[in-house]
Backbone as CSV, one residue per row, in Angstrom:
resi,resn,N_x,N_y,N_z,CA_x,CA_y,CA_z,C_x,C_y,C_z
1,MET,15.035,19.986,1.803,14.106,19.505,1.940,14.124,17.549,1.349
2,THR,13.040,18.308,2.749,13.519,16.068,2.639,11.930,15.281,2.159
3,ASP,12.433,13.993,1.055,12.210,13.505,0.380,10.442,12.922,1.396
4,ARG,9.977,12.851,0.491,8.675,12.011,0.682,8.377,11.248,0.030
5,ILE,8.869,9.474,0.749,8.568,8.456,-0.134,7.459,7.036,0.125
6,LEU,7.114,6.831,-0.375,5.600,6.493,0.168,5.600,4.777,-0.239
7,ILE,5.145,4.309,0.667,5.239,2.670,0.962,3.790,1.951,0.854
8,GLY,3.802,0.954,0.179,1.763,0.402,0.276,2.100,-0.470,1.218
9,VAL,1.797,-0.620,1.700,2.161,-2.000,3.524,0.116,-2.823,2.796
10,ASP,0.956,-4.201,2.245,0.252,-4.835,3.303,0.198,-5.603,4.324
11,ASP,-0.547,-7.697,4.044,0.552,-8.505,5.080,1.631,-9.100,4.083
12,SER,1.802,-8.788,2.881,2.160,-10.088,3.036,3.975,-9.723,2.722
13,THR,5.015,-10.615,2.827,5.869,-10.250,2.873,6.566,-9.720,1.364
14,GLN,6.408,-9.362,0.614,7.003,-8.578,-0.099,6.897,-6.699,0.532
15,ALA,5.735,-6.811,1.058,5.953,-5.146,1.712,6.583,-4.452,2.955
16,ARG,6.920,-5.912,3.308,7.743,-6.362,4.632,8.761,-5.979,4.013
17,GLU,8.964,-6.735,3.296,11.191,-6.209,2.939,10.534,-4.956,2.459
18,ALA,9.440,-4.452,1.181,9.563,-2.946,0.654,10.039,-1.958,1.676
19,LEU,9.316,-1.522,2.624,10.067,-1.378,3.955,11.287,-1.233,4.959
20,SER,11.766,-2.054,4.695,13.002,-2.548,5.261,13.383,-1.462,4.001
21,PHE,13.421,-2.042,3.175,14.921,-1.284,2.417,14.363,-0.352,1.992
22,ALA,12.975,0.030,2.145,13.731,2.524,2.273,14.118,3.145,3.381
23,ALA,13.407,1.871,4.297,13.938,2.720,6.099,15.684,2.379,5.897
24,ASP,15.620,1.005,5.048,17.907,1.060,5.146,17.915,2.055,3.822
25,GLU,17.660,2.215,2.422,18.043,3.658,1.476,17.551,5.212,2.280
26,TRP,16.723,5.267,3.276,16.128,6.776,2.634,15.793,6.883,4.639
27,SER,16.787,6.623,5.202,16.939,6.264,7.079,16.498,7.616,7.573
28,ASP,16.758,8.971,6.422,17.284,10.086,6.554,15.260,10.579,5.680
29,ALA,14.449,10.313,4.978,13.286,10.917,3.976,12.061,10.609,5.161
30,ASP,10.964,10.624,4.986,9.551,11.192,5.930,9.083,10.526,5.164
31,LEU,8.590,8.864,5.789,8.021,7.890,5.174,6.640,7.876,6.030
32,VAL,5.550,7.455,4.094,4.424,7.345,4.359,3.830,6.439,4.511
33,LEU,3.739,5.759,4.664,3.536,4.170,4.679,1.699,4.542,4.298
34,LEU,0.541,3.942,3.479,-0.437,3.773,2.911,-0.637,1.968,2.888
35,THR,-2.198,2.127,2.872,-2.826,0.437,2.542,-3.715,0.821,2.534
36,VAL,-4.478,0.106,0.752,-5.140,0.010,0.489,-6.455,-0.674,0.803
37,ILE,-7.987,-0.528,0.639,-9.249,-1.430,1.025,-9.577,-1.432,-0.145
38,ASP,-9.516,-2.482,-0.903,-10.547,-2.882,-2.301,-11.965,-3.010,-1.823
39,PRO,-12.405,-2.433,-2.470,-13.809,-2.767,-2.651,-14.786,-4.337,-2.905
40,ALA,-13.413,-3.767,-3.782,-13.905,-5.873,-4.886,-13.698,-6.482,-3.385
41,GLU,-13.254,-6.875,-2.913,-13.386,-8.145,-1.807,-14.445,-7.759,-0.983
42,ALA,-15.372,-7.193,-1.102,-16.079,-7.527,0.040,-17.327,-8.324,-0.989
43,GLY,-17.315,-8.658,-2.240,-18.064,-9.740,-2.859,-18.190,-10.958,-2.528
44,HIS,-17.341,-11.272,-1.941,-17.076,-12.163,-1.742,-16.967,-12.930,0.421
45,ALA,-17.979,-11.396,0.224,-18.511,-11.831,1.767,-20.438,-12.392,1.275
46,PRO,-20.383,-13.366,2.163,-21.822,-13.513,2.195,-23.279,-12.455,2.426
47,SER,-22.210,-11.298,2.703,-23.224,-10.651,3.488,-23.019,-9.307,2.374
48,ALA,-22.809,-8.958,1.801,-22.255,-8.034,1.092,-23.153,-7.813,0.425
49,GLY,-23.733,-7.461,0.078,-25.225,-7.136,-0.619,-25.750,-5.973,-0.514
50,ILE,-25.572,-6.335,0.789,-26.949,-6.397,2.408,-25.655,-4.843,3.311
51,PRO,-26.706,-3.463,3.532,-25.301,-2.635,3.225,-24.739,-2.236,3.676
52,SER,-25.087,-2.775,5.361,-25.569,-3.074,7.017,-23.686,-4.498,7.236
53,GLY,-24.706,-5.393,6.083,-23.925,-6.302,6.303,-21.993,-5.640,5.452
54,ALA,-21.961,-4.666,4.710,-21.891,-4.278,3.666,-20.399,-3.372,4.480
55,GLU,-21.400,-2.984,5.218,-20.778,-1.112,6.587,-19.597,-1.681,6.810
56,GLN,-20.735,-3.417,7.640,-19.739,-4.312,8.627,-18.773,-4.694,7.757
57,TRP,-18.242,-5.256,7.748,-17.402,-5.625,6.474,-16.437,-4.733,6.236
58,TYR,-16.531,-2.799,5.365,-15.314,-1.797,5.584,-15.324,-1.421,7.228
59,GLU,-16.030,-2.461,8.235,-15.553,-0.915,9.489,-13.723,-2.960,10.498
60,ARG,-14.518,-3.332,9.748,-13.262,-4.676,10.115,-12.294,-4.643,9.376
61,ARG,-12.232,-4.416,8.029,-11.056,-4.184,6.924,-10.724,-3.242,7.752
62,LYS,-11.423,-1.846,7.715,-11.329,-0.606,8.153,-9.315,-1.242,9.747
63,SER,-9.548,-1.071,10.352,-9.692,-1.701,11.938,-8.489,-2.759,11.820
64,GLU,-8.433,-3.759,10.848,-7.406,-4.902,10.847,-6.288,-4.061,8.896
65,ALA,-6.196,-2.863,9.167,-5.828,-1.987,7.549,-4.880,-0.850,9.730
66,ASP,-5.879,-0.298,9.722,-5.170,0.282,11.388,-3.921,-1.065,12.054
67,ALA,-4.784,-1.737,12.712,-3.257,-2.924,13.240,-1.985,-2.931,11.729
68,LEU,-1.852,-3.182,10.843,-1.505,-3.875,10.310,-0.515,-2.110,10.012
69,LEU,-0.512,-0.877,10.033,0.141,0.426,10.493,0.127,0.746,11.583
70,ALA,-0.239,0.397,11.721,0.686,0.564,13.473,2.414,-0.240,13.417
71,GLU,1.899,-1.651,12.931,2.800,-2.369,13.116,4.320,-2.398,12.580
72,ALA,2.994,-1.775,11.664,4.456,-1.678,10.537,4.892,0.086,10.767
73,ALA,3.927,0.964,10.971,5.150,2.644,11.688,6.152,1.870,13.046
74,ASP,5.771,1.311,13.542,6.420,0.908,14.883,7.517,0.061,14.047
75,SER,7.858,-1.418,13.486,8.773,-1.620,13.245,10.267,-0.230,12.465
76,LEU,10.029,0.752,12.239,10.469,1.209,11.557,11.633,2.029,12.789
77,GLU,12.719,1.908,12.251,13.853,3.228,13.313,14.243,3.719,11.753
78,VAL,13.965,4.766,11.708,14.267,5.996,10.742,14.594,7.688,11.162
79,GLY,15.249,8.642,10.690,15.726,9.736,11.691,14.090,10.445,10.914
80,GLY,13.735,10.108,9.835,12.498,11.097,9.517,11.350,11.193,10.279
81,ALA,9.469,11.636,9.998,8.194,11.308,10.282,8.358,9.398,9.702
82,VAL,7.516,9.221,10.835,6.625,8.502,9.902,4.881,9.183,9.824
83,GLU,4.382,8.465,8.554,3.236,8.752,8.439,2.219,7.904,8.105
84,THR,1.359,7.002,8.891,-0.103,6.384,7.864,-1.163,6.972,7.488
85,ALA,-1.915,6.453,6.731,-2.603,6.443,5.865,-3.792,5.263,4.428
86,THR,-4.957,5.374,4.873,-5.592,4.402,4.230,-6.240,4.533,3.303
87,THR,-6.511,4.705,2.275,-7.251,4.394,1.430,-8.405,3.657,0.919
88,VAL,-9.114,3.845,0.006,-10.659,2.787,-0.482,-9.892,2.711,-2.489
89,GLY,-10.305,1.876,-3.239,-9.765,1.567,-3.858,-9.237,0.174,-5.041
90,LYS,-9.700,0.626,-5.958,-8.964,-0.789,-6.742,-7.162,0.190,-6.573
91,PRO,-6.271,-1.247,-6.084,-4.776,-0.357,-5.146,-3.330,-0.261,-5.871
92,ALA,-3.177,-0.563,-7.804,-2.973,0.281,-7.810,-3.107,1.893,-8.359
93,ALA,-4.530,1.825,-8.269,-5.058,3.250,-8.354,-5.049,4.185,-7.103
94,ALA,-5.557,3.806,-6.461,-5.211,4.506,-4.883,-3.619,5.220,-4.751
95,ILE,-2.775,4.070,-5.005,-1.140,4.565,-4.958,-1.627,5.562,-5.156
96,VAL,-1.861,5.285,-6.601,-0.934,6.549,-8.153,-2.052,7.874,-7.770
97,GLU,-2.597,7.382,-7.195,-3.701,8.680,-7.143,-2.962,9.616,-5.580
98,TYR,-2.428,8.578,-4.280,-2.913,8.840,-3.102,-1.409,10.504,-3.491
99,ALA,-0.089,9.192,-4.636,1.032,10.242,-4.689,0.613,11.202,-5.386
100,ALA,0.261,11.339,-6.008,-0.434,12.969,-6.504,-1.216,13.709,-6.262
101,ASP,-1.307,13.114,-4.606,-1.915,14.379,-4.455,-1.971,14.810,-2.956
102,HIS,-0.734,13.531,-2.674,-0.129,14.291,-1.127,1.799,14.018,-1.880
103,ASP,2.055,14.768,-2.578,3.016,15.988,-2.664,4.896,14.404,-2.399
104,VAL,4.615,13.070,-2.854,5.278,12.502,-2.306,6.188,12.572,-3.505
105,ASP,7.472,11.988,-3.361,8.414,12.186,-4.155,8.830,10.794,-4.574
106,HIS,8.360,9.854,-4.041,9.110,7.977,-4.796,7.482,7.451,-4.042
107,ILE,7.397,6.773,-4.893,6.929,5.141,-4.015,8.002,4.011,-4.373
108,ILE,7.110,3.308,-3.443,7.677,2.166,-2.679,6.951,0.417,-3.053
109,VAL,7.349,-0.352,-3.501,5.968,-1.284,-3.442,6.750,-2.693,-3.790
110,GLY,5.720,-3.406,-3.149,6.757,-5.159,-3.059,6.317,-5.545,-3.987
111,SER,6.856,-6.254,-4.788,7.199,-7.482,-6.123,6.320,-8.516,-5.215
112,HIS,5.139,-9.198,-5.616,3.771,-10.009,-5.269,4.667,-11.302,-6.122
113,GLY,5.843,-11.027,-7.513,6.482,-12.217,-8.036,5.907,-12.982,-9.102
114,ARG,4.489,-13.095,-8.671,3.703,-14.052,-9.910,3.838,-13.276,-11.092
115,SER,4.118,-14.641,-12.388,4.498,-14.613,-12.924,3.716,-16.173,-14.432
116,GLY,4.222,-15.749,-15.188,3.394,-16.307,-16.199,1.905,-16.275,-15.864
117,ILE,0.483,-16.912,-16.276,-0.800,-16.725,-16.071,-1.818,-15.858,-14.821
118,SER,-0.782,-16.678,-14.096,-1.177,-15.798,-13.127,-1.047,-14.252,-12.378
119,ARG,-0.098,-14.298,-13.356,0.177,-12.712,-13.751,-0.669,-12.370,-15.069
120,ILE,-0.831,-12.750,-15.669,-1.906,-11.915,-16.613,-3.092,-11.876,-16.316
121,VAL,-3.936,-13.037,-15.110,-5.463,-13.436,-15.281,-5.089,-12.338,-13.902
122,LEU,-4.056,-12.117,-12.497,-4.220,-11.392,-12.143,-3.921,-9.860,-11.761
123,GLY,-2.912,-9.564,-12.760,-3.024,-8.687,-12.648,-1.303,-8.254,-11.825
124,SER,-1.336,-7.367,-12.063,0.571,-6.504,-11.334,0.335,-5.353,-10.235
125,VAL,0.225,-4.979,-9.484,-0.619,-4.000,-9.015,1.454,-3.728,-8.954
126,ALA,1.988,-4.113,-8.914,2.900,-2.915,-8.968,3.009,-2.547,-10.383
127,GLU,3.292,-3.317,-11.282,3.531,-2.699,-12.647,2.436,-1.823,-13.542
128,ALA,1.107,-1.388,-12.312,0.278,-1.016,-12.849,0.994,0.396,-11.961
129,VAL,1.670,0.250,-10.695,1.618,1.728,-10.365,2.857,1.650,-10.742
130,VAL,4.309,1.225,-11.422,5.416,2.067,-12.157,4.566,2.491,-14.074
131,ARG,3.197,1.507,-14.128,3.030,2.758,-15.543,2.261,3.834,-15.546
132,ASN,2.303,3.306,-14.031,0.699,5.337,-14.000,1.482,6.217,-12.542
133,SER,2.260,5.820,-12.354,3.122,6.441,-11.258,3.695,8.149,-11.650
134,PRO,3.365,9.629,-10.960,3.772,10.652,-11.829,5.319,10.655,-11.662
135,VAL,5.672,9.992,-10.153,6.644,10.188,-9.144,7.838,8.930,-10.116
136,PRO,9.458,8.196,-9.519,10.001,7.222,-9.681,9.732,6.307,-9.035
137,VAL,9.461,4.925,-9.572,8.755,4.136,-8.191,10.270,2.631,-8.262
138,THR,10.360,2.915,-6.965,11.221,1.639,-6.728,10.332,0.272,-6.134
139,VAL,10.683,-0.966,-6.691,9.838,-2.614,-6.882,11.234,-3.088,-5.322
140,VAL,10.329,-3.811,-4.555,11.084,-5.050,-4.308,10.857,-6.006,-4.500
141,ARG,11.560,-6.505,-4.509,11.723,-8.715,-4.860,11.611,-8.943,-3.753
């Protein structure tokens, strides 16, 4: 049976490192590239309170997510299948929930390398995934 490896994808250098690591370490596994649209980000848009503005924001983010995932999938040379998926929610919770609901065997996420007060204030997606995941997690620095 082939492993299904979930990789959290965003536009960061750390996410690209996680993709490379997964392709090198699990070249025959089926890879699931997941990006999360965080509705909390909509609060920064001037029109976020207006339903049509929120819908436009979401459509723009969904389009950006699709492009990001297509680029990430195209960058991989692996023996297994490569799937892409987009979900909505808080990133760490959405990654953990997706893994639990989609028969994922392992999660790989990039570490954003925050330390000190920024880690306390901003939290850490990688840390929350590690704490709550139903499957093993690899954090790539």
